[in-house]
N, C-alpha and C positions, 0 to 999 in steps of 0.2 A: 429249584433250591429255593427255599422256605427262607424268610427273613432273618437275620439276627435275629436272636430274641433279646434284644438292650436295650432300654428306653430309660428316657428321664424322665420320671415318674410328676416329679413337681416342677416349679419354676427357680430356674438358676438363682444365684445371689451373689451380692457385691463383694470384692474384697479387695480393700485399701493394699496394695502390694509394698508399702514402704510401711507399713506398719504391723500389716498383715492381719489386720480386723476385718470383720464384716462391719457393712454398714447395717442400721438400722432397718429390720425386715429384709434385709437383704435387696434393699432399695438402690437403685444406680443414680447419682446425684454427677450433673455436667460440669458442678464447680470445681471437682475432683478431675483432671484431665485424663488421668491413667489408675484403669480399674482393672481387675481381672472378674470374668466373666468364667463363675464356680456353679459346677452341678456335681448331684450325685447320680453316677448313668448305673443302671443297675440289671443284671443278670435274670431275666424272669424264668429262663426257663428251669429243668427240672435238675439239668447235669452241667459238667463243668464246660466252658467253653475257650477252646485253645487257638491262638494266632489272632489274639483281638487289636482289633485297628480302632480308634474314635478320632473325630476329628469338628473341629465346629466349620459347616460348611457355609452359613452364610447368615446374615443380619438382614433386616428389614428397614433397619433406616440407614441411608447411606452416609450419615454425618458419626457413624461410627466403624473406625478404623481398626481392624483386629488382626494382630500380628499372628498367623497361621502356624498351628503344631500338631503335629499326629502324635495320639499316644498310643503306644504298643504294649500290650501284657501275652506273657505267654500262655497264663489259664488266669480264668476268671472265674471262681468257683460259684457253683450254682445259688443262685438266690442274693450272691454279693452285691454290694454298692460299690463303686470306685470314684473319690473323688479326684476331679480332672479340672482344669482351670484355664482360660484362653486371655494372654495380655492385649489390652482393648486401649483406645484412645476416645475419649468421650466429649474433648473439646467441643465439638461440630453436634453431639445430640440433640435432638428434639425431644421435649417431654411428651412421653406414651408410653405405648404397650408395645414394641415394636417384636416381631418375632423372630426366633432366635433358630437356626437349622442345624443338628446335630446328626452324625452317621458313625453308626458302627457297622464292623464287618469281621465276621469271626469263621476261621475254616470250617468247610463244609455247607455256609449259608452266603447268601445272596446281602449287599449292604442294604441294611434299615434306616429309615431315618425318624428322628425325634424332632419335633416342631415343639416351642413352651416361648409364653411371654418373657420379655422382662421389662420391668416397671423402673421407667427413667422419669427424675424431677429434676428441677433446674431453680436451684436458691441462689439468692443475691443479698446485697445488701445495700441500701439506699439512705448514705450519708445525710442528705438534704433533710431526712423525715426522720433518720434514725429507726429505720424499720426493717428489717429481713423479713422476703417473699420466699415462699415454695411454691411453685406454679408446675400445676399437672392437666392432663387434659380436662377435667371435668371442674377445676377454679384455680383461686389460688388464695393460698393463705399467707398472711400477713402478720408476721410475730413483733411485739413493741414491748419497750417497758421489761427486759427481763432482767431479772435478778437473782443474782448467783452468793456461793459461798466459794471465794477464791482462795488460792497460796496464801500464806502469810509473806510479807513482803519479804525480798532478799531471798526467797528460794529458788533453790537451783533449774524451777521448773520456769524462770524467765531469765532464755538463753542472754549472756550479757551483762546482765544486770551482776551487783556487787550488793552482800548484807551492808545494811544501812545504807543505801542508794536512795537519794529521796526524789530522784528524775520518776517520769511518769512511764511506766510498764506497757510494752506493746499490749496492744487492747485484746490479742485472740489468742493468746495461749493461753494452757491450763495446766491441769485439770479445771475446770468451774463444776460446780454441782447446782444445777438450778433449783431456783426457791419463788418463782413466780414470773408469770407473763402475759402480755395480752393478746389475744389471736382473734382474729378479724377472717374470716372467709368470705371470697366472694366467687356466691357458684357462677359455672358459666355454661348453661344460660340460667337467669332466675326459675326456677321452679315452684309448682304448683305440690298444693297436699304439706302431710306432717314432715318425710324425710326428703331431702334431696341424693342425689347420687356420690356413694363412698368413694373418696379418691382410688383411681385405678379401680373400682368397684372390689376393693379387698379390703384396706387396712382402715383404722378410723383414724379423724381427722388428728388427735395427737400423734400420729405419728411424723407425719410432718413437722411437727413443731418438736419432736425431738430429733429430725432428721437437723436442725438449723443448729443445734448446739453440737450434736455429736460433728457435724462436717464444719463448725466453728474450729472445735478442737483437734481436727485431726489438721487443718489448714495452718495452725501453728506448729502441730510438730512436721508438716513438711513445710514450713516456712524456717524454723529453726536447724533442720536437717541439710536442708537441698538450697533454699532459695523460695523466689513465689515464680519459678517455672510453669509449673506441674498442676496448678490451679488457676481459679478464678479471680483475680485481686479484689473483687466487688465483693466478696462474702466476711472480708477483715473488716465486723463492726465491733461494737465496743459492749460492754455488758456491765451493768449497776450491782457494785458490793455491793453484799446487806448481811446482817449479822457480826460487826464488826468483833466481835469477842470470836468469833471462829476463825480456824482457818484449813485449809485441804492439807493434812499433811501428806506427802509421796515419796518416797527414797529415789535417791541415784537408781538407775541412770536415767537422765532427765533428755528431751527430745534433743535438745544439741549434741550429746556425747557423740553424735556421729556411728556409733556402733548399732548393729543388729539388734542387738537386747537394747539397747536404749530407746529405739523410735520405736520397737514393739511395747512394751513396758509403758513408755507414756501414749500410746494408743489406745492399748486396753486402759488403763489409768480414765483417759477423755472419755472411753463408752460408758465406763464402770460410772462414771459421774454423769454423764449426761442422761442417763438412764432414769436418774429421779425424776425426770418430768412426763417420762409413761408411767412410771410405778405411781404417779400422786395424782396422775388424771383417770385410775383406772384401768382394769386390763379386759375387761370387757368392755361393755358400752361407756364411750366417755361422754363429755359435758357436751360437747356439739351433739351427740346423739339423744342422751338425757334428755338436754333441753328442747330440742325439736318434739319429741315424745309428751314434754309438759307443755308446749306451747303451740298448740294444733292452731293453722290460721284459718279464716273464715271463709269460704267458698266464694275462688274468684279470686283471691289475694295471690299475690307471685310475690315467695322470698326472694329479697336483694343483696340480703349482705345478714352476717351472722357473727356475733362477738362472744368472747371470753375470757372472763378477768379470774386470772387463778393466781392464788397463792397455799403455799404448803410449807409447813415445817417438818424437818426428820426427827421423828422422835427417837431412830437409831440410827446408829450410824451405815452409809449405804456401803455392806459391803454384798460383793456378790456371791450369787448364789445359795442366801440367806434372805430369811422372810423379815427383812426391814420394814419399820412402819411411819407412814407421812400423816400428818394433820392437814386435810384440803380443806379450804373453801374457794370456790368458784361461783362466778354470777353468768348468766346466758341470756342472751339478748339477741331475738331475732327481730330483723328490719323486712317489713314486706310492704308493697305498692300501696296497702291502707291504715298500719297499724304496725305499731312495736308491741310487742310481747315479752314477758323478762321470766327467770325461773330462777333461782338460789337453790346452794349445798352446802352443810358443812359435815363433814363425815372424816373417818380416817381409811386409808388405803394402805394395803401392804403386798410387798414384793412376791409377788407367787411362783417366780421363774427361779425356783433353789432344788439345792441338793440335800438331801438327808446327810450323804457321806461320800469322800473322794478317796478313794483309796490309791497310792502310789506304789509299783513294785520295781527297786531297779539291784542291781550288782551290786556288791559289797566291793569287791575289788576286779579291775581287767587291766590285763598285763598288753603293754602298746606293740601293736598297734592292733587293738582287739578290737571288739564291738561294743558300744555303749548303749543301752538300751533300756526303756520306761515302759511298764504296762501299767494303765491307768483304766478306774472303772468308776463311774461316776452314779450315783443311786438316788432316786426321787424319794421323794418322804411317801411311804408305806413300803419302801422296799425293792421296787422293779428299777430297774437299771436301764438307764440309757445304753440303745443299741445302734450303730451301725450308722445311717445316714440320719440320726435325732439329731447327731453332734457335727458342728464344724469345728477342730480340735488342734493342738498342734503343743509341741516343746520347745523349750529353750535350754540346749547345754551351752553352759557356761564353764569356759577352760579356765585353768588355776590361774593366769595373767591376765583374765578378764575377756579373751576374745567368745562370741556367742554365735552357738548353730544352731539355726532354725527348722526343726522338723514336722511333719506333718505325725499329727495321732490317728490312725485309722483304726477301723474295725471291719475290715473288709478279707480277709484270708488271703491278703496277697501279700507278699514280700515277708518282711518281719510278723506279721498277723498272724496269727495259727490258725482261728475259723471265723469267718464271718459273721456279723450279727451277733454273737455270743457277749457285748456287752465287755468286751475288753480292748479299748483302745493302745495299739502299741507302735511305737516310733523305735528307729533305731540308727545308728551312726556310725559308722566304722569309721575309727581312726586315721587309717591308712588315708581316707579322704581328704581326713579335716589336715594335716600334715603338712600340705600344700599352704594353707591359710595360716597354718599356727604361723610358719617359718616366714613369710611373707612379712607378718606383726611382728617377727623376733619372738615368737613364745614358743614354749615347748609342751609337751604334751602331760609333763607327769605331775604329778600335785591330785588335789581335791576338787573333783568336776562338782561343778551343782545345777541339778535339774529342777525348771520349771515347769509347769504344767498347766495349760488354759484350755479350757470350751464353755464354745456358744451353742446354744441352741437354734434350731434350724425351722424354719416355714414350712409344714409340710404337707399343708393343706390342698388338697387335689383340685386343678384344673376344673372347674365348672360348678364348683360350689356356693350354693348363695351367697351376694354378698356378705349379706350381717350374721352371715354363720361364719365366711373366712374371716371377716373382721376380728374374730375373737379370738384369733392366734396369731400372736408376732413372734417372730424370730429375732434373733441379733443379741437377748440378753446373754450376757456371760453368766454361767452356772459354777463355773470355776475355774478359780484366777490366784496365780501365786502372790499379785499385789492386791495391797485392798487399800481404799481411804479413809483415814479420822481425821477428828477434829480434836485428838487429846496431844497435844505438841511434848508430850513426856511420856508417849507410847513408841513400842518399839518400833524399829523400820517394819512399815509394812510391806518389804519386799520379801515374802519368804518360802527359800526354795523347799520344796518339798523332799527333795533328798539330795545327797552326796554319793557321787565313787570314786573312789580311790585310782587311778591310773597308774601302775609301777611297770 
C-alpha cells in the first residue's frame, strides 16, 4: 500500500482554549499552561479519501503533555484542508522548536506521518526590575517601560470594580492598546557581523514583544474567569497608562461574565489591542533588523546586546481588518565588545492585515429544532478571497437569553461546508444539540439569535524558507471581528452582530 496522501504542510499553531484565540504568529508560550496544538491537515491527492483517521503521535519535548484524541472523517475531499487540534499542557515545556509527529490513515492506504516543528517561548515578569522577558533558543527579549491606553475607570473589563471606585485596579486586566516600550535583545551567544539569528529562525524580534502584551491580556482574562491555576503567576506585571484623555471602550460581555461569549470576546479584544505593537513596528523588517542594517560593527567585534526604544501614536482607531495608521519614533542601539552604535527613525506605519469586505449569509427564520448556519466570505484588498487554511475562523451563536455557542468556521468541504477551498467559510449549529445546554441554563431556544463572526490569518510559510524571508509573514492578526476598539465614549457599542436569526 502507498502512504495516505494527507500532510500537515505548514507549522502548527497555538490556540488558547478558554478564549479560542490564536496566539501571536501561532507561537506557544509556557506562561499559559493549557493550549491547543492546531493544524490544517491537507488531502494532497486528486481524489476523495474515505474513512480517514488523524491523530497526534508524539511531541519531541517530554515537558509537553498532550491529551490523546483521534479524529475520524467519513470523507475528506480532494485538496481539502481540515482543521484539527489537540489539548496539551505546556507548564513544563522548554523554550525551543520541538518536533510534533502527526499520523493519517485512509481506506486503501497505509499510515503516513507528517513531522513539523512548533515554536515554544517562555514569558515571565520580574517585579524587582519591572521587566518582562521572553526567552527563546536564540536569546532573550527584555521588555520594560510599556505604555498603554487602558479602559476607563469603572469599566466592566475590571472584574469586581464598581464605577467610581478609586481602588487600584488589577494590573494585568485589559484590553490595553500599547503605545510604547523599550526592548532589549540579549543574543545567545554574542555574534559577529551585521545580523544575528532571528528568533526561531523565523519571526522578527517585535513578535516577541507582541507576545508580552497578548499573554498579559490573556492572563487577565483567565484570572477573571477561572483564577490563577492555569497560567504562571510570574507574568502579572504592570503597564503605565498614557494619554489620559483616551480610554479603550469595549462592550460587555467582559471576561468575568463566565460565559463562553464573555471570555472569547475578551480574548479577541485583547489580541486586537496588543497587535498595535506589531503594526507600529512595521510588518516587514522591524527596528531590530533595520537598526542592525544601519549599524554594521567593525571587524572582530561581537554584538552583546541591542536596544530599541519605541513610541507610537495611533492616528486611527485600531480596528481589526482595517488599514489603521500609527506615527512611530524609534531609536536602535547596538552594544558590541568594542563600541556602541545608534540609529533612529520617525515614520508612519499602517496595518496591512486587512479585509476589503466581509459578507455573512444566514437564514432569516429557523424552526426548532432545526439548523442554525452561517456562511462567510472574507475578501482581501483587490478582490481575492481568503480560502481554505489561510484563515482560522469561528462563529458565536448567541441565544435569545444570552447563552453562547462557539462553532468553527471552515472552508474544507466537510460537514456543513459545501466545497473545499472556495472561499466560503461555513458553520452550523443543530438546535437539538444546543437544547440540553439551554435547558441547564434555564433558557429557551425561541426568539432572536445573534451571530458573530471572527477570523485570524494563518502563517502559511513553508518549512525551510530562509529566515529573513519567512519573517516577512506573520500570522494571528484578526482580519475580521464582531468587536472593535474605540476611543470615543459616545460611540455605539463596538460589539456588533453580523446578523440575526429568528427561531420559532
